[in-house]
C-alpha positions in Angstrom: -15.9 -4.6 10.6 -17.9 -1.7 9.3 -16.2 1.2 7.5 -17.8 4.6 7.2 -16.2 7.3 5.1 -17.2 11.0 5.2 -15.9 12.8 2.1 -17.3 15.3 -0.4 -16.0 13.7 -3.5 -16.8 10.1 -4.8 -13.2 9.7 -6.1 -11.7 10.7 -2.7 -14.1 8.3 -1.0 -13.0 5.4 -3.2 -9.3 6.1 -2.7 -9.8 6.4 1.1 -11.7 3.1 1.1 -8.8 1.4 -0.8 -6.3 2.7 1.7 -8.4 1.7 4.7 -8.9 -1.8 3.5 -5.1 -2.1 2.9 -4.1 -0.9 6.4 -6.9 -2.6 8.4 -7.3 -6.0 6.8 -5.1 -7.7 9.4 -7.3 -6.2 12.2 -10.6 -7.5 10.9 -11.4 -9.5 14.1 -10.3 -6.7 16.5 -12.3 -3.8 15.1 -16.1 -3.4 15.4 -16.3 -0.2 13.2 -14.2 2.6 11.9 -15.1 6.1 10.7 -12.9 8.2 8.5 -13.6 11.9 7.9 -11.8 13.9 5.2 -11.8 17.7 5.4 -10.1 20.6 3.6 -8.6 23.1 6.0 -6.4 26.2 5.8 -3.2 26.7 7.9 -2.5 30.1 9.4 -0.6 31.1 6.2 -3.5 30.2 3.9 -2.1 27.0 2.5 -4.7 24.3 1.7 -4.3 21.2 3.8 -6.1 17.9 4.2 -7.3 16.6 7.6 -8.1 13.0 8.1 -10.0 12.0 11.3 -10.1 8.4 12.2 -12.4 7.0 15.0 -12.0 3.3 15.6 -14.3 1.3 17.8 -12.7 -1.8 19.2 -14.5 -5.1 19.9 -14.0 -4.5 23.7 -15.9 -1.2 23.5 -13.0 1.2 23.5 -12.9 4.0 21.1 -9.6 5.4 19.7 -9.4 8.7 17.7 -6.6 9.9 15.5 -6.1 13.1 13.5 -3.5 13.7 10.8 -3.1 16.9 8.8 -0.9 17.0 5.7 -0.8 18.8 2.3 -1.4 15.5 0.4 -4.6 13.5 0.9 -3.1 10.1 0.5 -0.3 10.9 3.0 -2.8 12.2 5.6 -5.0 9.1 5.3 -2.1 6.6 5.2 -0.4 8.2 8.3 -3.6 8.3 10.3 -4.5 4.6 9.4 -0.9 3.5 10.1 -1.1 5.1 13.6 -4.5 3.5 14.2 -3.3 0.1 13.0 -0.1 0.3 15.1 -2.0 1.3 18.3 -4.7 -1.4 17.9 -2.0 -4.1 17.4 -0.1 -2.8 20.5 -3.3 -2.8 22.6 -4.1 -6.3 21.4 -0.6 -7.6 22.4 -0.9 -6.0 25.8 -4.2 -7.7 26.4 -2.7 -11.1 25.7 0.2 -10.4 28.1 -1.9 -9.1 31.1 -3.7 -12.0 32.8 -7.3 -11.3 33.7 -8.9 -11.9 37.1 
């Protein structure tokens, strides 16, 4: 599994890498690659928020994308990775249940 992280700060990049390894360790054989992008955005009231974009490429060639926006960086990243992990596990379970050809 290849992990790419797009962030401006080295400390942020390190923390995001720690979180991604924690959430995605059990999915090592099912993921081909994953890209995480961290951006600072402003909401309509001018409050600074963090946006985490996750793009996961599965071994079967499918690509899943998740976006999470929160005030806290760790919360945005952990929620996006949790959603990705849960969806990938659910898809894997469905593939085992559905007989092919």
